[in-house]
C-alpha positions in Angstrom: -91.2 185.6 9.5 -89.5 188.5 7.7 -90.1 191.8 9.4 -89.8 195.3 8.0 -90.6 198.8 9.1 -94.1 200.0 8.4 -94.6 203.1 6.4 -97.4 205.5 7.4 -99.0 206.7 4.2 -101.9 208.7 5.6 -103.4 209.7 8.9 -107.0 210.7 9.6 -108.8 212.7 12.3 -109.5 214.1 14.7 -113.2 213.8 14.1 -115.8 216.1 15.7 -117.6 214.3 18.5 -115.3 211.3 18.5 -113.3 210.8 21.7 -111.9 207.4 20.7 -111.9 204.7 18.0 -112.9 201.3 19.4 -112.7 199.2 16.2 -111.8 199.5 12.6 -112.5 197.6 9.3 -112.5 198.2 5.6 -115.3 197.1 3.2 -113.3 197.5 0.0 -114.6 201.1 -0.5 -115.0 202.7 3.0 -113.2 202.5 6.3 -115.7 201.9 9.1 -114.8 202.8 12.7 -116.6 202.3 16.0 -117.0 205.4 18.0 -118.9 204.4 21.2 -122.5 205.1 20.1 -122.1 204.9 16.4 -120.3 203.3 13.4 -118.8 205.9 11.1 -118.0 205.4 7.4 -114.9 207.2 6.1 -113.8 207.8 2.6 -110.1 206.8 2.7 -109.2 208.9 -0.4 -110.5 212.2 1.0 -110.5 211.5 4.8 -114.1 212.8 5.0 -116.8 211.0 6.9 -119.6 209.8 4.6 -122.3 208.6 7.0 -122.9 207.1 10.4 -125.1 204.4 11.9 -126.5 205.0 15.4 -125.6 201.8 17.1 -123.6 200.7 20.2 -120.0 200.3 19.0 -117.9 199.6 22.1 -115.1 197.4 20.7 -114.1 195.3 17.7 -115.4 196.0 14.2 -115.3 193.5 11.2 -116.6 193.1 7.7 -117.2 189.7 6.0 -117.7 190.9 2.4 -121.4 191.6 2.9 -122.2 192.6 6.6 -120.6 194.6 9.4 -120.0 192.9 12.7 -119.8 195.0 15.9 -119.2 194.2 19.5 -121.7 196.0 21.7 -121.3 195.3 25.4 -121.8 191.5 25.8 -122.9 190.7 22.2 -121.8 190.7 18.6 -124.2 192.3 16.2 -124.5 191.5 12.5 -125.4 194.8 10.7 -126.6 195.5 7.2 -124.3 198.4 6.2 -126.8 199.7 3.6 -129.7 200.1 6.1 -127.9 200.1 9.5 -130.4 197.4 10.7 -129.2 194.8 13.2 -130.0 191.5 11.5 -128.8 189.1 14.2 -126.9 188.9 17.4 -124.8 186.3 19.3 -123.3 186.4 22.7 -119.7 187.7 22.8 -117.3 185.1 24.2 -115.8 187.5 26.7 -119.2 188.3 28.3 -118.7 192.1 27.9 -114.9 192.1 28.4 -114.1 191.6 24.6 -111.7 194.1 23.0 -111.4 193.1 19.3 -112.9 191.2 16.5 -111.2 189.6 13.5 -112.4 190.3 10.0 -114.6 187.4 8.9 -114.0 185.6 5.6 -116.5 182.8 6.0 -120.2 182.8 6.9 -121.1 181.7 10.5 -124.5 181.2 11.9 -126.1 184.0 14.0 -129.3 183.7 15.9 -132.1 186.0 14.8 -132.9 188.8 17.2 
């Protein structure tokens, strides 16, 4: 694998009321980040926050092209980014000790809540 130095092109933050970022994903337009008790949407061009979803957001955030996925304690939640509603949940494999989530490119099956 060929390696090269990364170039930082832009930095964001700090954000009011955000102590740490627990997960991060990009939906093609907005950057979403997990901030403990909410998911926050950020405009990458301006660096301004656009909206937030009040939901447990403890670790790992991903986007599959249609839905957001967020680790909350011992479960992974499937979230409609337009409404903020949790559509389904599955148990997280680490039983509450999970720390990250890979962006999803294929559809999996989630149990209905």
